[in-house]
N, C-alpha and C positions, 0 to 999 in steps of 0.2 A: 350318375349320382351315386355316392357311396351309401352303404347301409346306414351309417350314422346319420347322414344328412336326410335320408328318406324317413328316418324315425323322428324328424322334427327338430334336429339340433339347430341352434341359432347360426345364422350366417357369420362367417369370420368377421371380426372387427376390422374396419378399414381406418388406418391411421396414416395421416400425411404429416411429415416433418419438413418444415421450411428452414433450411440452413443446417450445416453440419458442425464440425469441430466439437468443442467441449459440450455445450448444452444439448445440441441436437443429436449428436451421436450417442451421448450417454443415455438420453431418453430412448432412442431407437433400440440400442442393444439391450438395455434393461427390459424394455417392453417385450423383446423376443424371448428373453429368459423367463419371463412370466407368462407369456402367451404364445405357444408354438403355432397356433392357427391364425393369428392376426396377419393381415396383409399390411405390411409396413413399407411405405414409399418415402424416400428422402430426396428432396430437390435442393441442389446446391448450385448457385449461379456461377461460382468460380470453378476452377479446374481441379480443386483438391478438397476433399470432404473431411479429412482427418489428419491434422498436422499439429506440430508442437509450436504454437504461437510464441511461447516464451523463449524458445531457442533461436528465433530468427536473428536477433542481433549478434549472437555468438557464431552463427554461420557466416554472417557478413564479416566478422573479425577473424575468421579462420580458426576459432577455438573449436567449433564443431566443423570438422573438415568436410565430411561427407553430407551433401545435400539430402541424400536419401534417408539419413538418420532422422530427419525432421518429419518424414512421411510415415505416420503411424499405421494407417490402414488405407486401402484402396477400395473402390467400388467392387472390384472382383473379390478381394479377400473378405469384405463384409458380406458379400453374397454367399460365398462358400461357407463361412462359419455361422452366420446368423440368418441366412435366407432373406436378407434385406434387398429391396429394389432401390439402389442408390444411383441417382442420375446427376452427374456433374454437368455444368454448362446449361443448366435449366433454371430459369428465374421465374418465381411465382410473382405475377404482376397484378393479381386481383383475387379477392375472396368474395364468393357469393354465399352469404350466411344463410339465406333462405333455402337455397338448393343444397347447401353444404358441399360446396365444391370450390376448387381453386383454379384460376386461370394460369396456365404455365406457358412460358415462351422459351423455345429452344434457342439459346444464344447464337449458335453458329448459323442457323438457317432462318430464324425469325418465325418459324412455324409455331402456332399456338394451339393449345388443346385444353380441355377441362378434365380435372381429376377429382372424383368424389371422395368424401371422407365422412367417417363417423365422429372422429376426434381429430383436431388439428393442433399441432404443436409449432409455435413460432419461435425460431431461434435465429433471427436475422443478424444478430450481433450489433456492432457499432461501426461508424465510419470515421476515419481520421480527420481531424480538423486541419485545414490548410489556411494560412493567413490570407485575407482578402486584400492583397497588395499587388501593385504592378510586378509582373514577372513571376507570379506565384506558380505558374505552370512548370517552372524549373525545379520547384521544391519536390523532393521525393518523400514518400511515406514508407512506413514499415509495419504492415498489418497482415499481409498475406504472403503466400509463396511467390506469387507473381511480383509483388513488391520487392521481395528479397532477391529474386532473379534480376530484376532491373537494377537494383542497387549494386549487386555484385558485378553486373556488366559495366556499370558506370565506373567502378573501381578499377576495372581492367584498363581503363584509359589513363591510369596512374595520376589521379588528381593529387595535388600537394596540400591544398587547404580545404577546410570544411567548416561550415557553420551549422550547428544543430539548434533549431528553434524550439525551445522548450526544455526546462530543467527538471522535468519529472522523472519517473522511474525509467520509462522507455528512452527518453532523451539522454539520460546519463549512461544507460547501457550502450546506446548507439555511439555516444562520444568515446567511451572507453574502447569499444571495438574498432572505431576508426583510428584511434591512436595506435592500437595493435597493428593496423595496416600501414602505419607510418605517416599518417596525415597530421598536419598542424590544425588543431581543433579549437573552436570557440563555441561555447554554449551561451545562447541569448535567452534570458528569462525575464518576462514582464514583471513578475513579482520581485520583492526585495530579497529573495533567497531562493536557493534550489530546494527541491523536494518539499513541496507545500505541506504534506502530511506531518512533517517534523516541525517542531518549534525552532525558532532561530538559533538558539544556543547550541542545538544539536546539528542543525543544518550547516552551521559554520564549520563543523568538523569535516563534513563531506566536501564543502567548498575547498577547504585546505588540502584534502586528499587529491582533488582534481588539479589544483594548482601545482601540487607536488609532482604530478605526472605531466605537466606541461599544458594542461587544458586551461585556456582563459575562460573565466566566467564573467559575463556581463549581466548584472541584475538591474531591475528597475528601468529597463529599456525595452523597446520593441523594434521589430523589423518593419520598416516602412516601404521598402522596395527591394526587389531582387534583380540584380543586373546580370549580364552575361558571365561575369567572373567575380562578382562581389555582392554584398548586401549593404543597404543603407539602414542605419539605426535612427531612432527617433531623436538622438542627440546630434545627428548630422554626420556622425562618424561612418566611414566606409570600411567594411571588413573584407579582406580577400576571401573568396569562396568559390573554388572550383566545383565544389559539391555543396548542396544545401539539402538538409533533411528536416522536415517538419514533424516534430514530436510534441505538439501542443496539447494533445488530448484527443478524446473521441466523443462523438455524439450518437445517441441511440438511433439505430436504423429502423424507425417505427412508422415510416410512411405507409407501408402496406396495411398495418393495423389501423392507423388513423383513417385511411381511405375507406376501410371497411366499416367505419363507425365505432370501432372499439375505443374505450376510454384510454386517454393518454394524458400524462401529467404535464405540468408546465415546463419540465425539463426534457420532454420528449419521451419519457419512459412509459412503456405499456403498463397500465394499472392492472395489478393482479391481487388475488386474495392469498391466504396462507396455503392454498393448494396450488398456487401458480395459475389459477383459472382467471381468465380475463372477464370482461363484462358480458361475454357470450359463454354460456355454460359448456359449449362444445369446443372452445378454443382456449389453449393454454399458451403461456409465454415464459421463456427461460433465457438466461444469459444476459449479455450486456444491454440488451434492449428492454429488459423487464425491470420494473420497479421492485425494490426490496424494502423491508422494514428495518429501520435503524435500531440497533440493540441498546443504544444509550438514550435516545429521545423517544423511540417508538414511532417516529414519523417516517415519511417516505425517504428513501435513499437510492442513489444510483451508484452501484459498486461493480465496476467492470473487471471482475477477477475470475480466473479460470476455475478455481476450486469451487466457487459458489455456483458457477454455471454447471459444472459436473454434478454437484449435489442436487441442484434443482431439476436437472434433467432426469436423474434417477427418481426423484420424488414424483414427477409428473407421471412417469410410467406406472409407479405404484398406485397413484390416485386413479388413473384410467382403469387399472385392473381391480379396483375396489378396496385397496388397502387404506385403513384409517391412518393417515400421517399428515404432517403439516410442516411447512418450512419454518426454521428458526430465524429470528432477527439476526442481522449481519453486523459484525464488528469491523469489517474492512481490514482484517489482518493482512499485512503485506511486508515483503522484504526485497531489498535490492543490494547487489554487490557493486561497489564502485572501486575498481582496482583491488586493493587489498582490504578494503573497508566494507563492512556490512551495515546497512541501516534498515531498521524494521519498526513497524508501528501497528498498534491495534486500538480500536476505539477512537475517542476524540482527543484532539490536542488542546493545548492551553489557549491558543488563538481562537479556536472555534468555541470553546467554553466561554471565553470572555466576550466574544461577539454575541453569543446567545444570552448573555446576562446570567449565566448559571453559576452558582457558587462552587468553588473547587479549592482544593489544597494541592499544591505541587510539591513533589519530593524528588530530589536528585541524589544519585549515588554513583560512585566511580570505583567499584570493586575490581579485583582481578578476575580474569576469566576462569582461572583455576588456582589452586593453592600456590601462594607466592614462592614457597620453597622448592616447588617442582619447576624445572626449567620450562621456559616458553610462555609464562603467564603474560597476558596482555590486559590492558586497562579496558574495562567496559564502561560505557557512559549510558546510564539508565535514568529514565524519568517516568514517574508514576503520577497520574492525576486521580484525585480522590474526592468524593462527595463528603464535605466536612460534617454534614448532619447524619448521614447514614453509614459512612465508612465504605460505601460501595466504590469499586474501581470504575473509573470513567474512561481511562485510556492509559496507554503506556508507549514509550518509545525507547529504542536502544541503538547505539552506534558503537562499533568496535570491530576488532579483527578476528575475534574468536568467541563463540558462545552466545552471540546475540540472538540467533534463531531459537536456541533452546529456551532462553529466558523469556522472550516475547511469546513463544508458544505456550509456556507454562502460565503466563499471566492471562493470555487469551482464553485458555482452558478454565482458569480460575473464574474469569468473568462469566463464561458460559455456565459454570456451575454455581454461581452466586456466592463464591468465596469473597469475603471482604478484604480490604487492604490489610488490616491487622491480621486477618486470617492467613495471609501469605507466610507469616512467621511460623506457622504450625504445619506447613506442607512438608511431607517426607520425600525428599528428592535424592536421586542417586548421587553418591559421593565416592570418589577416589581422587587422589591429588592430581591425576592427569586430566580430570574432567570438571572438577569444581572445588568447593571448599566446604568444610564442615558447617560453616555458616554461608549457605549459598547466596549469591547476589539477590535472588528473589526473596529469600527469607530475610535478608538484611533490609530490603525495602519494607517488608512486613514489620520488622522491629521499629523502624523509623515511624511508620504509619501508626503503630500502636502507641509509641511515646507521644506523638502529636495528638492522637484521638483522646488519650487519657489525661492530657494536660501536663504530663511530666516533662514536656519539652515544647518549645515554641521556635518558629523559624521566620526568616526574612528571605525574600527572593533576590536573585542577582540584579534584577532590573529595578529593585526598590531601594538599593543601598544609597545611591546618590541623593535621592530625595530625603532619606533619613539623615544623612550627613548634613544636608542643608538645614534640616530642622534642629541640628545641634547634637544628634545622637552619635557618640563616638564608636569607632570600630577598633577592637582589640584583636590583633593577629597573634595566635598562640603557637605558631610554628617556630622552628629554630631560627636563630639569627641568620644563618646561611640561606635558608629558604626565603626568609623575608627580604634579604638583600637581592636575591635573584628576581624578585618581582612581588609587588604588594599593592593593595588598594591605596590610592593616594589619601593621605591624611590619617591612615591607621597607625596605631602604636603597637609595638612588638613586646609581648610578655609571654615567653614560652610556657606551654601548659605544665611542664615539669617543674617550673619555678613559681607557678601561680600562687600556691598557698603562702609562699614566703614574700610575695610581692603584691599582696592584695591592695596595699595602699597606693599602688601605681595605676590601678584601674579607675578611670574617671567615675565621678558620681553620676547618679541618675540611670536612665535606661542605657543599656550597652548592647552592641552587636559584637559577637565573637565570631572569628573565622579561623579556619586552618586550610589545609590543602584540599580535602574532599568532604569534610564535615564531621569525621569521627572524633578527632581531638577537640574540635569545637564543641561537640556534645559533652565530652568530659569536662571541659571548662565551664560550659553552661550549667551542668549539674553542680559543680563545685560552687560557682558564684551564687546560684539560686539558693543553696543551703546557707549562704552567708547573707541572705536577705536581699540580694540584688535582683533587679528585673532584667532578664537577659534573653536575647534571641540569637539563635545560631544561624549563620549564613548557610542556607540550604545548598548542599553540593560544594561548599567551600570556594576557595580561590580558583580552583580549576573550572568550575561552572562560570564564575564571574568573568574570568579572563577570556572565555571563548569569544565574547563580543566587546569586552571592555566598555560597558555602558557608561553614560554620563558625560 
């Protein structure tokens, strides 16, 4: 016994962490930095405790050539640097809350033993969903290093065709990387679009990018059976499939928590407070299995994102060591690259707002990624959702080849800081012609939001135009005749904005919708006509937004 212990020092805190990777290892390493004396034990049922989940598709595609690049830490390296007792191949199969111990099974031998704890951190993650159809055992998933090894081994047999079930973030990353490996790929998605977090007019841009790289996208259908070399769709069509990958989504791996009597929500998420504490004061939960608070609604949310798991793992360590801190509600900010295109989102989309019956205002803009006079500028497609009563930002989406990440990150930060939609106009953002414009795309969204909030402008959405036309509301296209000739909304009349003052008599009487390519010239026409006593609405996002899906 040391002199310190003999003088009545408290026993070291015993912390058991169930599951590694983002949440579990962030908690364990932060805890060590805060408490050198703590006895920290990590049990991981798989063979790897710290690896880059988000890099797995890119190793499959050969973009990340070295497998070892995905392995961030090993039990040995974590032991040397942090003094952690990390045991892979050990599954926690039960929790005795009264005795404060966990029952652990050694996977290789089946041997079981009990491990006591003062505090327990659950980071079990989530399990990939595999369709419950005949032949499902042939579908591969991509969640772990072991999954990756199996998929790479399957590719060594040189398959020629692949079906990816699921058109979400992981599904599209897998599809892209299988194309890189030379396969003929089809993505099958039950919903009527890929990338559910996006609204359809932006998701259509991603679908076009997939098609442009030879990926077939089958939406609104499901896989009903998986055969030895094909899959059957709900339409009766058979698709050749030497390889099948299930990327439908994940479900929280909360069985351990539920069996221990901890509160679990109706989606399987472990219920926690803003300290990540479960219904047992000595047990915490983080990562994909833990419930979060939604930043827009305040209600429960399940957001399986690595950055949130990392943040909450760190927070739990702070709470255990007595720091006053609390988790923030989550926005679900995420981004994916699909070949040369990036798609990003934060907060709620229009579909979700409409389904919830929540009032909103939608704003579309299609600015350049940087100053147009500097070479290489690309079109950004941005959408902002706004509370019409409070001007609060409810969500945003972006699709484009350059600068999408920057703009969505700025908007997500503005949402976290309580900046209103109109307030985006006053943000001071870095500008040089290589990086942006003097009027940054984010500030442009703010200008539009301010005009709408103040009543200086009014808009109509792309999906509302056909109904308005059926009601007899005319559409005036203020682009040039050449642009009009290349494509226009059926039934619209062409009066170029630069000739509008001299041709006011050609604008039909009554309510009018004006449109241009992206909305800017439409706003000029709207302002002009309004000052001549006309009731005018500008087509939000212009012809470019409308033409993405060509509604009606």
